[in-house]
DSSP file (Angstrom, degrees, kcal/mol; ACC not computed):
  #  RESIDUE AA STRUCTURE BP1 BP2  ACC     N-H-->O    O-->H-N    N-H-->O    O-->H-N    TCO  KAPPA ALPHA  PHI   PSI    X-CA   Y-CA   Z-CA
    1    1 A X              0   0    0      0, 0.0     2,-0.3     0, 0.0   141,-0.2   0.000 360.0 360.0 360.0 163.0   12.2   -7.7    5.2
    2    2 A X  E     -A  141   0A   0    139,-1.4   139,-3.6   137,-0.0     2,-0.4  -0.949 360.0-121.4-147.7 168.6    9.8   -9.6    2.9
    3    3 A X  E     -A  140   0A   0     -2,-0.3     2,-0.5   137,-0.2   137,-0.2  -0.965  19.0-163.2-120.2 134.0    6.2  -10.4    2.7
    4    4 A X  E     -A  139   0A   0    135,-2.6   135,-2.7    -2,-0.4    -2,-0.0  -0.965  30.0-115.7-117.7 116.3    4.9  -14.1    2.7
    5    5 A X  E     +A  138   0A   0     -2,-0.5   133,-0.3   133,-0.3     3,-0.1  -0.271  38.5 172.3 -52.3 129.4    1.3  -14.6    1.4
    6    6 A X  E     -     0   0A   0    131,-2.5    33,-3.2     1,-0.4    34,-0.7   0.789  49.7 -43.7-110.7 -66.1   -0.9  -15.8    4.3
    7    7 A X  E     -AB 137  38A   0    130,-1.5   130,-3.0    31,-0.2     2,-0.4  -0.960  42.5-117.0-157.0 178.1   -4.6  -15.9    3.0
    8    8 A X  E     -AB 136  37A   0     29,-3.1    29,-2.9    -2,-0.3     2,-0.5  -0.991  17.0-149.4-126.1 139.7   -7.4  -14.1    1.2
    9    9 A X  E     -AB 135  36A   0    126,-3.2   126,-2.2    -2,-0.4     2,-0.4  -0.912  13.5-176.8-101.6 129.7  -10.7  -12.8    2.7
   10   10 A X  E     +AB 134  35A   0     25,-2.5    25,-2.7    -2,-0.5     2,-0.3  -0.996  25.7 137.4-116.6 127.1  -13.8  -12.7    0.3
   11   11 A X  E     -AB 133  34A   0    122,-2.2   122,-3.2    -2,-0.4     2,-0.3  -0.995  36.7-147.1-163.4 165.8  -16.9  -11.3    1.9
   12   12 A X  E     - B   0  33A   0     21,-2.2    21,-2.1    -2,-0.3     2,-0.6  -0.798  28.9-112.7-132.4 178.6  -19.8   -9.1    1.5
   13   13 A X  E     -     0   0A   0    118,-0.4    19,-0.2    -2,-0.3   118,-0.0  -0.840  27.3-179.2-114.7  90.0  -21.7   -6.9    3.8
   14   14 A X  E    S+     0   0A   0     -2,-0.6     2,-0.3    17,-0.4    -1,-0.1   0.722  77.4  25.1 -65.3 -19.2  -25.4   -8.4    4.2
   15   15 A X  E    S+ B   0  31A   0     16,-0.7    16,-1.9     2,-0.0     2,-0.3  -0.995  70.7 160.3-142.0 149.7  -26.3   -5.5    6.6
   16   16 A X  E     - B   0  30A   0     -2,-0.3     2,-0.3    14,-0.2    14,-0.2  -0.984  13.4-167.5-164.5 157.4  -25.0   -2.0    7.0
   17   17 A X  E     - B   0  29A   0     12,-2.0    12,-2.6    -2,-0.3     2,-0.3  -0.951   6.8-171.6-145.0 155.6  -26.0    1.5    8.5
   18   18 A X  E     - B   0  28A   0     -2,-0.3     2,-0.3    10,-0.2    10,-0.2  -0.985   9.8-159.3-149.0 150.7  -24.6    5.0    8.2
   19   19 A X  E     - B   0  27A   0      8,-2.5     8,-2.3    -2,-0.3     2,-0.4  -0.975  25.6-120.0-128.3 146.0  -25.1    8.4    9.8
   20   20 A X  E     - B   0  26A   0     -2,-0.3     6,-0.2     6,-0.2     2,-0.2  -0.673  31.3-161.5 -87.7 138.7  -24.1   11.8    8.2
   21   21 A X    >   -     0   0    0      4,-3.3     3,-1.0    -2,-0.4    -1,-0.0  -0.593  30.6 -76.3-113.6 172.0  -21.7   13.8   10.3
   22   22 A X  G >  S+     0   0    0      1,-0.2     3,-1.2    -2,-0.2    -1,-0.2  -0.310 115.5  27.4 -64.2 151.4  -20.7   17.5   10.3
   23   23 A X  G 3  S-     0   0    0      1,-0.2    -1,-0.2     2,-0.0     3,-0.1   0.624 134.7 -66.3  77.1  10.6  -18.3   18.7    7.4
   24   24 A X  G <  S+     0   0    0     -3,-1.0    -1,-0.2     1,-0.3    -2,-0.1   0.367  95.6 142.4  88.3  -7.3  -19.7   15.9    4.9
   25   25 A X    <   -     0   0    0     -3,-1.2    -4,-3.3    29,-0.1     2,-0.4  -0.229  34.1-156.6 -60.8 156.1  -18.2   13.0    7.0
   26   26 A X  E     -BC  20  52A   0     26,-2.5    26,-2.2    -6,-0.2     2,-0.5  -0.997  11.4-150.4-140.2 144.0  -20.0    9.9    7.4
   27   27 A X  E     -BC  19  51A   0     -8,-2.3    -8,-2.5    -2,-0.4     2,-0.3  -0.950  24.4-172.4-114.2 128.6  -19.8    7.0   10.1
   28   28 A X  E     -B   18   0A   0     22,-2.5     2,-0.3    -2,-0.5   -10,-0.2  -0.780  15.4-164.9-114.8 157.7  -20.7    3.5    8.7
   29   29 A X  E     +B   17   0A   0    -12,-2.6   -12,-2.0    -2,-0.3     2,-0.4  -0.903  13.8 179.3-141.6 120.9  -21.3    0.2   10.3
   30   30 A X  E     -BD  16  48A   0     18,-2.9    18,-2.9    -2,-0.3     2,-0.5  -0.976  23.7-140.9-130.0 132.8  -21.3   -3.1    8.3
   31   31 A X  E     -BD  15  47A   0    -16,-1.9   -16,-0.7    -2,-0.4   -17,-0.4  -0.786  27.6-152.3 -82.4 120.8  -21.7   -6.7    9.2
   32   32 A X  E     + D   0  46A   0     14,-3.3    14,-1.7    -2,-0.5     2,-0.3  -0.825  18.2 175.4-105.9 148.1  -19.3   -8.9    7.2
   33   33 A X  E     +BD  12  45A   0    -21,-2.1   -21,-2.2    -2,-0.4     2,-0.3  -0.985  29.0  84.3-143.3 131.9  -19.7  -12.6    6.1
   34   34 A X  E     -BD  11  44A   0     10,-2.8    10,-2.8    -2,-0.3     2,-0.3  -0.911  59.3 -51.8 176.8-143.9  -17.5  -14.7    3.9
   35   35 A X  E     -BD  10  43A   0    -25,-2.7   -25,-2.5    -2,-0.3     2,-0.4  -0.902  19.3-145.8-132.0 155.2  -14.5  -16.9    3.6
   36   36 A X  E     -BD   9  42A   0      6,-2.3     6,-2.1    -2,-0.3     2,-0.4  -0.983  26.2-179.7-116.3 134.2  -10.8  -17.1    4.3
   37   37 A X  E     +B    8   0A   0    -29,-2.9   -29,-3.1    -2,-0.4     2,-0.4  -0.987  38.4  44.5-135.5 141.8   -8.7  -19.1    1.8
   38   38 A X  E    S-B    7   0A   0     -2,-0.4   -31,-0.2   -31,-0.2   -32,-0.1  -0.999 115.3  -5.9 138.0-136.4   -4.9  -19.8    1.6
   39   39 A X  S    S+     0   0    0    -33,-3.2     2,-0.4    -2,-0.4   -32,-0.2   0.815 140.2  44.0 -65.1 -29.1   -2.6  -21.0    4.4
   40   40 A X  S    S-     0   0    0    -34,-0.7     2,-0.4    -3,-0.1   -32,-0.3  -0.975  77.0-173.5-116.8 136.5   -5.6  -20.5    6.6
   41   41 A X        +     0   0    0     -2,-0.4    29,-2.6    -4,-0.2    30,-0.4  -0.959  28.0  83.2-129.3 139.1   -8.9  -21.6    5.5
   42   42 A X  E    S-DE  36  69A   0     -6,-2.1    -6,-2.3    -2,-0.4     2,-0.4  -0.989  71.6 -40.0 167.4-163.7  -12.4  -21.1    7.2
   43   43 A X  E     -DE  35  68A   0     25,-1.7    25,-2.4    -2,-0.3     2,-0.5  -0.781  47.7-154.6 -91.6 129.1  -15.4  -19.0    7.7
   44   44 A X  E     +DE  34  67A   0    -10,-2.8   -10,-2.8    -2,-0.4     2,-0.3  -0.938  19.6 163.7-111.3 138.8  -14.9  -15.2    8.2
   45   45 A X  E     +DE  33  66A   0     21,-2.0    21,-3.4    -2,-0.5     2,-0.3  -0.970  13.7 130.9-143.6 151.6  -17.3  -12.8   10.1
   46   46 A X  E     -DE  32  65A   0    -14,-1.7   -14,-3.3    -2,-0.3     2,-0.4  -0.963  45.0-109.2-175.6-175.5  -16.8   -9.5   11.4
   47   47 A X  E     -DE  31  64A   0     17,-2.8    17,-2.4    -2,-0.3     2,-0.3  -0.996  21.0-154.9-140.3 137.4  -18.0   -5.9   11.6
   48   48 A X  E     -DE  30  63A   0    -18,-2.9   -18,-2.9    -2,-0.4    15,-0.2  -0.884   7.1-173.1-111.4 145.3  -16.4   -2.7    9.9
   49   49 A X        +     0   0    0     13,-1.0   -20,-0.2    -2,-0.3     2,-0.1  -0.479  22.7 170.8-139.1  62.9  -16.9    0.6   11.4
   50   50 A X        -     0   0    0    -23,-0.1   -22,-2.5    11,-0.1     2,-0.3  -0.376  27.7-141.9 -87.6 157.2  -15.3    2.9    8.8
   51   51 A X  E     -CF  27  60A   0      9,-1.0     9,-2.6   -24,-0.2     2,-0.4  -0.893  17.0-161.3-111.8 146.3  -15.4    6.7    8.5
   52   52 A X  E     -CF  26  59A   0    -26,-2.2   -26,-2.5    -2,-0.3     7,-0.2  -0.970  18.6-143.7-130.1 139.6  -15.8    8.2    5.1
   53   53 A X  S    S-     0   0    0      5,-2.1     2,-0.3    -2,-0.4     6,-0.1   0.846  84.8 -12.6 -74.4 -33.4  -14.9   11.8    4.2
   54   54 A X  S >  S-     0   0    0      4,-0.4     3,-2.3   -29,-0.1    -1,-0.2  -0.936  81.6 -91.1-155.2 162.2  -17.8   12.1    1.7
   55   55 A X  T 3  S+     0   0    0     -2,-0.3    -2,-0.1     1,-0.3   -30,-0.0   0.835 130.0  32.0 -44.8 -40.8  -20.2    9.7    0.0
   56   56 A X  T 3  S+     0   0    0     -4,-0.0    -1,-0.3    -3,-0.0     2,-0.0   0.216 109.3  89.9-102.4  11.4  -17.8    9.3   -2.9
   57   57 A X  S <  S-     0   0    0     -3,-2.3     0, 0.0     1,-0.2     0, 0.0  -0.088  81.0 -58.8-105.0-158.5  -14.5    9.8   -1.0
   58   58 A X        -     0   0    0     26,-0.1    -5,-2.1    -6,-0.1    -4,-0.4  -0.259  47.5-155.9 -75.7 168.1  -11.9    7.9    0.8
   59   59 A X  E     -FG  52  83A   0     24,-2.2    24,-3.4    -7,-0.2     2,-0.5  -0.952  15.9-137.8-139.3 156.8  -12.5    5.8    3.8
   60   60 A X  E     -F   51   0A   0     -9,-2.6    -9,-1.0    -2,-0.3    22,-0.2  -0.896  26.2-145.0-118.4 104.9  -10.7    4.4    6.8
   61   61 A X        -     0   0    0     -2,-0.5    20,-0.8   -11,-0.2     2,-0.2  -0.401  18.3-176.9 -74.1 143.7  -11.6    0.9    7.5
   62   62 A X  E     + H   0  80A   0     18,-0.2   -13,-1.0    -2,-0.1     2,-0.5  -0.734  20.2 173.1-131.9  81.4  -11.8   -0.3   11.2
   63   63 A X  E     +EH  48  79A   0     16,-2.4    16,-3.4   -15,-0.2     2,-0.4  -0.817  13.5 179.2-104.0 123.6  -12.5   -4.0   10.7
   64   64 A X  E     +EH  47  78A   0    -17,-2.4   -17,-2.8    -2,-0.5     2,-0.3  -0.972  23.9 143.0-122.3 140.6  -12.6   -6.4   13.7
   65   65 A X  E     -EH  46  77A   0     12,-2.3    12,-2.2    -2,-0.4     2,-0.4  -0.910  40.6-116.0-162.2-173.1  -13.4  -10.1   12.9
   66   66 A X  E     -EH  45  76A   0    -21,-3.4   -21,-2.0    -2,-0.3     2,-0.6  -0.997   9.4-153.1-141.9 136.8  -13.0  -13.8   13.5
   67   67 A X  E     -EH  44  75A   0      8,-3.6     8,-2.8    -2,-0.4     2,-1.0  -0.976  10.7-157.8-108.9 120.3  -11.8  -16.6   11.2
   68   68 A X  E     -EH  43  74A   0    -25,-2.4   -25,-1.7    -2,-0.6     6,-0.2  -0.821  26.6-136.5 -94.5  94.5  -13.4  -19.9   12.3
   69   69 A X  E >   -E   42   0A   0      4,-1.9     3,-1.1    -2,-1.0   -27,-0.3  -0.019  13.5-122.6 -57.4 156.2  -10.7  -22.3   10.8
   70   70 A X  T 3  S+     0   0    0    -29,-2.6    -1,-0.1     1,-0.3   -28,-0.1   0.729 114.8  55.6 -68.1 -21.1  -11.7  -25.4    9.0
   71   71 A X  T 3  S-     0   0    0    -30,-0.4    -1,-0.3     2,-0.1    -2,-0.1   0.091 125.3 -98.9-100.2  32.3   -9.5  -27.3   11.6
   72   72 A X  S <  S+     0   0    0     -3,-1.1     2,-0.2     1,-0.2    -2,-0.1   0.558  77.9 127.7  75.4  15.9  -11.5  -25.9   14.4
   73   73 A X        -     0   0    0     30,-0.0    -4,-1.9    28,-0.0     2,-0.5  -0.547  50.6-129.1-104.2 167.2   -9.5  -23.1   15.7
   74   74 A X  E     +H   68   0A   0     -6,-0.2     2,-0.5    -2,-0.2    28,-0.4  -0.977  21.2 179.9-123.2 110.8  -10.5  -19.3   16.4
   75   75 A X  E     -H   67   0A   0     -8,-2.8    -8,-3.6    -2,-0.5     2,-0.3  -0.969  11.6-157.9-120.0 124.4   -8.4  -16.5   15.0
   76   76 A X  E     -HI  66 100A   0     24,-2.8    24,-2.5    -2,-0.5     2,-0.3  -0.732  15.2-169.3 -94.9 149.0   -9.5  -12.9   15.8
   77   77 A X  E     -HI  65  99A   0    -12,-2.2   -12,-2.3    -2,-0.3     2,-0.4  -0.964  18.0-160.0-142.0 151.7   -8.2  -10.2   13.5
   78   78 A X  E     -HI  64  98A   0     20,-2.6    20,-2.2    -2,-0.3     2,-0.4  -1.000  12.8-168.2-135.8 131.6   -8.1   -6.4   13.4
   79   79 A X  E     +HI  63  97A   0    -16,-3.4   -16,-2.4    -2,-0.4     2,-0.3  -0.989  11.4 166.5-129.2 126.5   -7.6   -4.4   10.0
   80   80 A X  E     +HI  62  96A   0     16,-2.4    16,-2.6    -2,-0.4     2,-0.3  -0.897  23.6  98.0-127.7 163.9   -6.9   -0.8    9.7
   81   81 A X  E     - I   0  95A   0    -20,-0.8     2,-0.4    -2,-0.3    14,-0.3  -0.986  64.1 -51.9 160.9-146.6   -5.7    1.2    6.7
   82   82 A X  E     - I   0  94A   0     12,-3.0    12,-2.3    -2,-0.3     2,-0.5  -0.995  29.0-153.7-140.1 128.1   -6.9    3.4    4.0
   83   83 A X  E     -GI  59  93A   0    -24,-3.4   -24,-2.2    -2,-0.4     2,-0.4  -0.911  13.8-155.2-103.8 126.8   -9.7    3.0    1.3
   84   84 A X  E     - I   0  92A   0      8,-2.8     8,-0.6    -2,-0.5   -26,-0.1  -0.806  17.3-133.2-102.5 140.7   -9.3    4.9   -2.0
   85   85 A X        +     0   0    0     -2,-0.4     2,-0.3     6,-0.2     6,-0.1   0.381  65.5 124.6 -74.7   8.0  -12.4    5.9   -4.0
   86   86 A X        +     0   0    0      6,-0.1     6,-1.9     4,-0.1    -2,-0.2  -0.832  41.1  28.4-132.4 171.6  -10.8    4.7   -7.3
   87   87 A X  S >  S-     0   0    0     -2,-0.3     3,-1.7     4,-0.2    -1,-0.1   0.785  88.3-111.7 -67.4 159.3  -10.8    3.1   -9.7
   88   88 A X  T 3  S+     0   0    0      1,-0.2    -2,-0.1     2,-0.1    34,-0.1  -0.305 100.5  13.2 -55.9 130.7  -14.6    2.9  -10.1
   89   89 A X  T 3  S+     0   0    0     31,-0.1    33,-2.3    -2,-0.1    -1,-0.2   0.139 131.7  52.9  89.3 -16.5  -16.0   -0.7   -9.5
   90   90 A X  E <  S- J   0 121A   0     -3,-1.7    31,-0.2    31,-0.2    -2,-0.1  -0.233  74.7-177.2-140.9  48.5  -12.6   -1.8   -8.0
   91   91 A X  E     - J   0 120A   0     29,-1.2    29,-2.6    28,-0.1    -4,-0.2  -0.093  27.7-116.8 -59.0 147.4  -11.8    0.7   -5.2
   92   92 A X  E     -IJ  84 119A   0     -6,-1.9    -8,-2.8    -8,-0.6     2,-0.4  -0.564  24.5-166.0 -90.9 144.4   -8.4    0.0   -3.5
   93   93 A X  E     +IJ  83 118A   0     25,-1.8    25,-1.9   -10,-0.2     2,-0.4  -0.997   7.9 177.3-127.0 132.6   -7.7   -0.9    0.1
   94   94 A X  E     +IJ  82 117A   0    -12,-2.3   -12,-3.0    -2,-0.4     2,-0.3  -0.997  25.1 107.7-132.8 148.2   -4.3   -0.8    1.8
   95   95 A X  E     -IJ  81 116A   0     21,-1.9    21,-1.8    -2,-0.4     2,-0.3  -0.922  52.9 -81.9-176.0-165.5   -3.6   -1.6    5.4
   96   96 A X  E     -IJ  80 115A   0    -16,-2.6   -16,-2.4    -2,-0.3     2,-0.4  -0.978  26.4-158.4-138.0 149.9   -2.3   -3.7    8.2
   97   97 A X  E     -IJ  79 114A   0     17,-2.9    17,-1.7    -2,-0.3     2,-0.3  -0.990   4.1-169.5-132.1 134.8   -3.7   -6.6   10.0
   98   98 A X  E     -I   78   0A   0    -20,-2.2   -20,-2.6    -2,-0.4     2,-0.3  -0.888  12.9-158.9-120.8 159.5   -3.0   -8.2   13.5
   99   99 A X  E     -I   77   0A   0     10,-0.8     2,-0.4    13,-0.4   -22,-0.2  -0.948  10.9-159.2-137.6 152.7   -4.2  -11.4   14.8
  100  100 A X  E     +I   76   0A   0    -24,-2.5   -24,-2.8    -2,-0.3     2,-0.3  -1.000  19.6 158.7-132.7 135.0   -4.8  -13.4   18.2
  101  101 A X        -     0   0    0     -2,-0.4     9,-0.2   -26,-0.2   -26,-0.1  -0.931  31.8-156.2-160.8 137.1   -5.1  -17.0   18.6
  102  102 A X        +     0   0    0    -28,-0.4     2,-0.4    -2,-0.3   -27,-0.1   0.356  68.5  96.9 -97.1   5.9   -4.7  -19.3   21.6
  103  103 A X  S >> S-     0   0    0    -29,-0.3     3,-1.4     1,-0.1     4,-1.4  -0.773  76.6-130.4 -92.4 136.3   -3.9  -22.5   19.6
  104  104 A X  T 34 S+     0   0    0     -2,-0.4     4,-0.4     1,-0.3    -1,-0.1   0.805 103.5  67.3 -50.2 -36.9   -0.3  -23.4   19.1
  105  105 A X  T 34 S+     0   0    0      1,-0.2    -1,-0.3     2,-0.1     3,-0.1   0.821 118.9  18.1 -55.6 -35.4   -0.8  -23.9   15.4
  106  106 A X  T X4 S+     0   0    0     -3,-1.4     3,-2.1     1,-0.1    -1,-0.2   0.373  92.0 105.1-121.3  -6.4   -1.5  -20.1   14.8
  107  107 A X  G ><  +     0   0    0     -4,-1.4     3,-2.6     1,-0.3     4,-0.3   0.762  67.1  72.4 -64.1 -25.3   -0.1  -18.5   17.9
  108  108 A X  G >  S+     0   0    0     -4,-0.4     3,-1.3     1,-0.3    -1,-0.3   0.817  88.9  64.9 -56.4 -26.2    3.0  -17.1   16.0
  109  109 A X  G X  S+     0   0    0     -3,-2.1     3,-1.1     1,-0.2   -10,-0.8   0.677  79.6  81.4 -68.1 -10.8    0.6  -14.7   14.4
  110  110 A X  G <  S+     0   0    0     -3,-2.6    -1,-0.2     1,-0.3    -2,-0.2   0.814 105.3  28.6 -66.9 -28.6    0.0  -13.1   17.9
  111  111 A X  G <  S+     0   0    0     -3,-1.3    -1,-0.3    -4,-0.3     2,-0.3   0.033 101.9 104.0-116.3  28.4    3.3  -11.0   17.5
  112  112 A X    <   -     0   0    0     -3,-1.1     2,-0.4   -13,-0.2   -13,-0.4  -0.720  60.5-142.3-102.1 158.9    3.4  -10.8   13.7
  113  113 A X  E     - K   0 140A   0     27,-0.5    27,-3.1    -2,-0.3     2,-0.4  -0.979  19.8-163.8-121.3 132.3    2.6   -7.7   11.7
  114  114 A X  E     -JK  97 139A   0    -17,-1.7   -17,-2.9    -2,-0.4     2,-0.3  -0.942   7.7-146.7-124.6 139.8    0.7   -8.4    8.4
  115  115 A X  E     -JK  96 138A   0     23,-2.3    23,-2.5    -2,-0.4     2,-0.3  -0.676  19.1-164.5 -96.6 159.7    0.2   -6.1    5.4
  116  116 A X  E     -JK  95 137A   0    -21,-1.8   -21,-1.9    -2,-0.3     2,-0.3  -0.995  17.4-174.5-143.1 150.1   -2.9   -6.2    3.3
  117  117 A X  E     +JK  94 136A   0     19,-1.8    19,-3.0    -2,-0.3     2,-0.3  -0.972  22.5 158.9-138.5 148.0   -4.2   -5.0   -0.1
  118  118 A X  E     -JK  93 135A   0    -25,-1.9   -25,-1.8    -2,-0.3     2,-0.3  -0.905  28.9-125.3-156.7 178.1   -7.7   -5.3   -1.3
  119  119 A X  E     -JK  92 134A   0     15,-2.4    15,-2.0    -2,-0.3     2,-0.9  -0.999   8.4-148.6-137.7 142.1  -10.6   -4.2   -3.6
  120  120 A X  E     -JK  91 133A   0    -29,-2.6   -29,-1.2    -2,-0.3    13,-0.2  -0.877  35.6-167.4 -99.2 100.3  -14.0   -3.2   -3.1
  121  121 A X  E     -JK  90 132A   0     11,-3.1    11,-2.0    -2,-0.9   -31,-0.2  -0.561  26.9 -98.6 -96.3 153.8  -15.6   -4.5   -6.2
  122  122 A X        -     0   0    0    -33,-2.3    -1,-0.1    -2,-0.2     9,-0.1  -0.318  60.7 -86.3 -56.0 145.5  -19.1   -3.8   -7.8
  123  123 A X        -     0   0    0      5,-0.2    -1,-0.1     1,-0.1     8,-0.1  -0.388  24.4-148.4 -60.0 134.4  -21.4   -6.6   -6.8
  124  124 A X  S    S+     0   0    0     -3,-0.1     2,-0.8     1,-0.1    -1,-0.1   0.892  91.4  67.6 -63.4 -42.3  -21.4   -9.6   -9.0
  125  125 A X  S >  S-     0   0    0      5,-0.2     3,-2.2     1,-0.2    -1,-0.1  -0.711  77.3-153.7 -75.1 107.3  -25.2  -10.0   -8.2
  126  126 A X  T 3  S+     0   0    0     -2,-0.8    -1,-0.2     1,-0.3    -3,-0.1   0.789  97.6  50.3 -53.2 -28.5  -26.9   -7.0   -9.9
  127  127 A X  T 3  S+     0   0    0     -3,-0.1    -1,-0.3     2,-0.0     2,-0.2   0.503  88.6 111.8 -88.4  -4.4  -29.7   -7.3   -7.2
  128  128 A X    <   -     0   0    0     -3,-2.2    -5,-0.2     1,-0.1  -114,-0.0  -0.479  56.0-157.2 -79.8 138.2  -27.1   -7.4   -4.4
  129  129 A X  S    S+     0   0    0     -2,-0.2     2,-0.3  -115,-0.1    -1,-0.1   0.753  74.0  67.9 -82.1 -22.3  -27.0   -4.4   -2.1
  130  130 A X  S    S-     0   0    0     -5,-0.1    -5,-0.2    -8,-0.1     2,-0.1  -0.721  79.7-124.0-105.7 149.1  -23.4   -5.1   -1.0
  131  131 A X        -     0   0    0     -2,-0.3     2,-0.5    -8,-0.1  -118,-0.4  -0.372  33.2-110.1 -68.6 158.2  -20.1   -4.9   -3.0
  132  132 A X  E     - K   0 121A   0    -11,-2.0   -11,-3.1  -120,-0.1     2,-0.4  -0.861  37.5-154.0 -97.0 135.9  -18.0   -8.0   -3.1
  133  133 A X  E     -AK  11 120A   0   -122,-3.2  -122,-2.2    -2,-0.5     2,-0.4  -0.883  13.5-174.6-113.8 141.3  -14.7   -7.4   -1.0
  134  134 A X  E     +AK  10 119A   0    -15,-2.0   -15,-2.4    -2,-0.4     2,-0.4  -0.997   3.9 177.1-128.6 128.9  -11.4   -9.1   -1.5
  135  135 A X  E     -AK   9 118A   0   -126,-2.2  -126,-3.2    -2,-0.4     2,-0.4  -0.999  14.2-156.8-127.9 126.9   -8.3   -8.7    0.8
  136  136 A X  E     -AK   8 117A   0    -19,-3.0   -19,-1.8    -2,-0.4     2,-0.4  -0.887  13.8-159.2 -98.8 136.7   -5.1  -10.4    0.5
  137  137 A X  E     -AK   7 116A   0   -130,-3.0  -131,-2.5    -2,-0.4  -130,-1.5  -0.955  10.1-178.2-118.3 133.4   -3.1  -10.6    3.7
  138  138 A X  E     -AK   5 115A   0    -23,-2.5   -23,-2.3    -2,-0.4     2,-0.4  -0.980  26.3-121.3-126.1 141.8    0.7  -11.3    3.9
  139  139 A X  E     -AK   4 114A   0   -135,-2.7  -135,-2.6    -2,-0.4     2,-0.7  -0.640  22.4-130.6 -82.5 134.6    2.9  -11.6    6.8
  140  140 A X  E     -AK   3 113A   0    -27,-3.1     2,-0.5    -2,-0.4   -27,-0.5  -0.767  24.9-152.2 -89.4 115.7    5.8   -9.2    7.1
  141  141 A X  E     -A    2   0A   0   -139,-3.6  -139,-1.4    -2,-0.7     2,-0.1  -0.790   7.1-131.5 -97.4 123.7    8.8  -11.1    7.8
  142  142 A X        +     0   0    0     -2,-0.5     2,-0.4  -141,-0.2    -1,-0.0  -0.393  27.1 177.3 -63.3 135.9   11.8   -9.6    9.8
  143  143 A X        -     0   0    0     -2,-0.1    -1,-0.0  -141,-0.0     0, 0.0  -0.987  39.1 -88.9-131.8 151.0   15.2  -10.1    8.3
  144  144 A X        -     0   0    0     -2,-0.4     2,-0.5     1,-0.1     0, 0.0  -0.188  42.8-119.7 -56.7 149.9   18.5   -8.7    9.7
  145  145 A X        -     0   0    0      2,-0.0    -1,-0.1     1,-0.0     4,-0.1  -0.766  25.4-125.2 -96.6 135.5   19.3   -5.3    8.5
  146  146 A X        -     0   0    0     -2,-0.5     4,-0.1     2,-0.1    -1,-0.0  -0.422  17.8-119.9 -75.3 155.1   22.6   -5.0    6.6
  147  147 A X  S    S+     0   0    0     -2,-0.1     2,-0.3     2,-0.1    -1,-0.1   0.731  95.7  63.9 -61.8 -25.7   25.1   -2.6    7.7
  148  148 A X  S    S-     0   0    0      1,-0.1    -2,-0.1     2,-0.0     0, 0.0  -0.783  92.1-108.4-101.9 146.9   25.0   -0.7    4.3
  149  149 A X              0   0    0     -2,-0.3    -1,-0.1     1,-0.1    -2,-0.1  -0.310 360.0 360.0 -63.8 150.3   21.9    1.2    3.0
  150  150 A X              0   0    0     -4,-0.1    -1,-0.1     0, 0.0    -2,-0.0   0.508 360.0 360.0 -67.7 360.0   20.3   -0.5    0.0
């Protein structure tokens, strides 16, 4: 198997809400807006519904969104994974992404699996309420399994 870079999402959360749950857990809802750059280019919009163990703890992203491509197509995406509370100012994200599209140009993504890594960065704008998020997405490419173990 190998990973082929696909695109980078750059976005912020212009709006967000949260509620405290029993045991110190929190449920959040954030609206996301930004850009998609790479082999796929366009506008990105979505909603993230992550749970967090504590205000400073790990989180589990549940991001659903859309890429409105520069060439006029619509790609729906779903991202799940794990967010780490470190390092400060550049928290780590690891996860997987699936896509749906009805245009032949991107239809191969409908049965692909993508891996992602990202960062939740301290806001560039000191007056900004939202951190800046970057997520790199790469397609996991199947290759024949050799008869001997690596």
